[in-house]
N, C-alpha and C positions, 0 to 999 in steps of 0.2 A: 482575700487573695486575688491576685490579678489572673486574668485568663491566660492560658498557655499560648505562646505565639505560634501562629501557623505560617507555612510557606506555600506559595503556589506560583507556578510560572509555566512557560512554554518551552518545549524542546523539539526542534525540527530534526527529522531523520531524512537525510538525502543520500543519494547513491545512484549508480548505474542501474538500468533495468535488471531485475532478477538477482540483485545483490542480497536479497533477503530482508528488505525493509519491513514488509508487512509481517513476516514471521517474528522479527525482533519486537515490533510494537505489540503484537499479540502476546508475546512472552513477557514483556515488561508489565503489561496491564494485567495479565493473568486471565484474560478472557478474549474471545474472538471479536475484534472490532474492524478488521480489515481482511478482505478475501485473499486467499493464498492458493495459487495454482502453479502448474509447471510452465505456464505461459509467461514470457517476459512482458513487462509493461502492462501488468494487470490493473494497478491502481491508477485511475484516471483523474483523480482529484484528491486534495488533502483530506484525510480522515483523521479526526481527533480522537485519540484514545486517552483515557484518564487512569493514570497509575498512582498508587498510594505508597508512600514510604514513611511510616511513622506519622509525624505531624505535617508532612509535606505532600502536596498534590502536584504531580507532573502531568501536564497536558501535552501529549505526544502528537505531533503533526506528521503523519505518514504521507510523504509527498510522492507524486508520480516520479518514475525514474528519469534522470537527466540524460539526455542523449541528443544526437544531431537530428533536429526536426526536418521532416520532408513534406508534411502536409499541414493543413490548418489545425486539425486535432492535435498533431504532434507539437506544434508551436504553442498552443494553449496549455498543453500539459507541462511543457518545460517552463513556461512562464509561471504556472501555478507552483511548480517545485521550487523555483528560486524565490517566489513570493512568500513561501512558507518560512523562509529563513530570516526575512527582514525584521520582524518584531520578536524573534525568538530569544529567550534568555540563554539558550544553549543550542548548538548545532552539532549533530552527530553525522559524520560522513562514514557510511558503511561500505566497506570494500570486500568483494568476494575474493578471498585469498587464492582459492583454487583456479579461478579464471585468470587472475593476474599472473600467476606463475606459469600456467599453461600457455598464455599468450607469448611468453618469452622463448618458448621451445620451438624447434624447427618444424614440428608437426602441429602447430597451433591451429585450432579450428577458427573459422570466420567469426563465430559468436564470441570466442574468447578475445580475439583481436578487437572486436567492436567494444566489448566491455572495458578493455584496457584503454582504448581511445576515449571512452566516456569518462573514465576516471581522470585521465589527463585533462579533459575539458572541465571537469568539476574543480580540479586543482587550480586551473587558470581562472575560473570564475571566482573562487575564493580569494585568490590574489587580487583580482580586479576590484572586488568589493571591500577588501581589507578585513574579511571575516575570518576569525580564528575558530576552528572547529575541533571537536574531539574525533580522533581517528579510531574507528572500531573495525578491526580486521576480522571478518566473519569466515565461517567454515574452516576453522583452524584444525578440526579433526581430519581434514582431507589433505593436509599438507605437512611436510617434514619440518621439524623445528628450525633447522638452520636456514631453510628457505623462508620461513616466517620471519625470522629475525632480520634477514637481508631485505625482505620486502618492507618490513616496518621501518628500518633505517632509511631506505630509499625514499619512502613517502614522507617521513618526518623531516628529512632534509630539505623538502620543498619550502618549509617555513610557514605553512598555513595551518599547522596543527599545534594545539596546546599540550596534548598528551595522547597516549595510545593505549587502547584496550584490546586484548585478544579474546575473542568470544566465539561461541557457536550458538546462534539464535535457535537452531533446531533442537539442540540438547539442553540448552540453558547454561552451558559452561561459560563462566566469566560474566554473565548477564547481571547477576546481583551486584557485582562490583561496579559495573557501569551505572546501574540504577542508583546506587548509593552516591556516586559522583554527581549524577544529574540532580539528585535531591539537594545536594550541597550547593548547587549553583542557582537554585530557585530563590527568588527574593521573598521577603516577608510580605505576605498578602493573606486576606481571607480566602478560603477555598472558592474556586469558581463554580464547582459542581457539587451536588449532593454526594455523600460518601458512597452510596450504592450505585452511582452512575458510572458506566465504563466508556461511554462514547456519546458524542452529540450529533450523531448522524440521524436525520429525520427517518421515521419508520418507512415511509414510501421509498426513500432512497436506499435504505438498508435492505428492503425486500428485493429491489431490483439488483442490488449487488450480490445478494445471496444466490439469486437465480442465475446471474451471469457467471458466477463461480461454478455452479453445477454444469452450466452449458459448456464451459471450457474444460472442465474435468472429463466430460463425456466425449467431446468431439475435438479435443485439442490438436489431433493430428490432421483431421480433415478440414477444419475450419480456421482460416486465417483471421487476422484482427479486423474483421469486417462485420462485426455483429455488436448489437447493443440491446439492452433490456430497459424498457420503460414501464413504470407502474402507472397504468391508466385509470385505475379505480382502487380506492382503499376505503371500504365502507364498514362501519361498525354494525354488528348484528344484534338483535334483541336477546339472543341466547348467550351474549358475552364474547362470541367469536368475531372474526373479521373476514370479510370477503375481499380478496385481492385479485385484480385482473391485470395481466401484464402482456405486453407485446414484445416479442423478440424480432428485432429488425436484422435482416441480412441484405447484402448489396446486390446479389444476383439470384436469378431464379434457380440456377443450378445448386445453390447452397440451401435452398428450402428443404429438399428431400433429406439432406444431411441432418438437419435439426429434427425433422419429423421422425426419421428412421423407418424401417420396414413396419407397416401396420401401425405407425405412430408410436412405436415402442420407445424410441430415443426421447421424444418429447415427454412421454409418460414418466420415464425414469427421472428426467430433469425436474419435472413437476413434483414427483413424489419426494425426492431428496431435498428440494427447496422447501416444500411444505413441512417436512419433518423438522428441519432446522429452524424455520421461522416459528413453528409452534413452540419450540423450546425457548427461543430467544424472546418471543413476545409473551410467553407464558399464558397462552390461550389458544383455543381452536382456530385453525387457519383453513379457509376454503380458497384454494388457489386455482386460477384459470389462466392458461397460457395460450397465446395465439402467435403464429409466425407470419410476418409480413415482409415482402420484398420492397426495399426502398434504397436505391443506389445513391441517394443524396442525403441519407440520414446524418452523415458526418459533417454536412455543410448547413445544417439548420440551426439558426441562432437560438431557438428555444431549448434545444438539446443542451447547449453549452450553459445557458443560464441555470438549468436544473442542477447541473453538476458543479456550479460555482466556478466555471472556467470563463476566460475572456475570449469571446468570439472573434475579436479584432486583433488578437495577438499576432 
């Protein structure tokens, strides 16, 4: 008997910041591979999650949100997002239905208008590159059906989409249908990753991402996007555990007390939550040590971009 044929390929998930890309990738994979916070623009570099559908392996590229760049880090992130689509076997454009519809109203919030403008920018980008994408309209549980249908028709009429899926990444509604479609688009290939591997993120980078998530979960209102986390040491211990040292960079001295908190309580909470999750993900004891450092130029250092797989010269 001949071996059963397997399929494997890449599916890029693009969209405006906060459209729900990381939530969708985590849902498709069935495990946490990309951090999710209430902050927009959380994903700074493509994270590959590995989803299985029968004999098919779908390598999901969760790209940074595509938006109008203002600084070097922004430009690098947008270039990484478009770069994630170049060699993909399928491209999913995820659109936040609630934000799109809210942007059309007379009392639209600036964030909703920015999101709608970013969607227009992505449509133009798809037109310019001749890329056909699957349109996935997200957060359908927050919008009326007639509004959804009107939005779907309006976007489909742009000519850049091959088909439309209505989903809720948060609840999972419609996600299985999207996953089945993506599986059908993957070419015949041997699997790229072992069956039990859900991501190809290096452990040092994963550790930094988990801590950055906890940082934003705790201080999302006080701290703007001027913080980064670097894993400075990742050492195996004789007892089977791992010692991880990390530095949290902020741009101004006034931001340091925000991260530390009164009596160091905020930093202690961040460290505890990050250590708990890393212990579970790495399946071994984790000894985590956090430091806070002020460096107003951290976003302009070439080494920082290389560690994240971003183009410093974008």
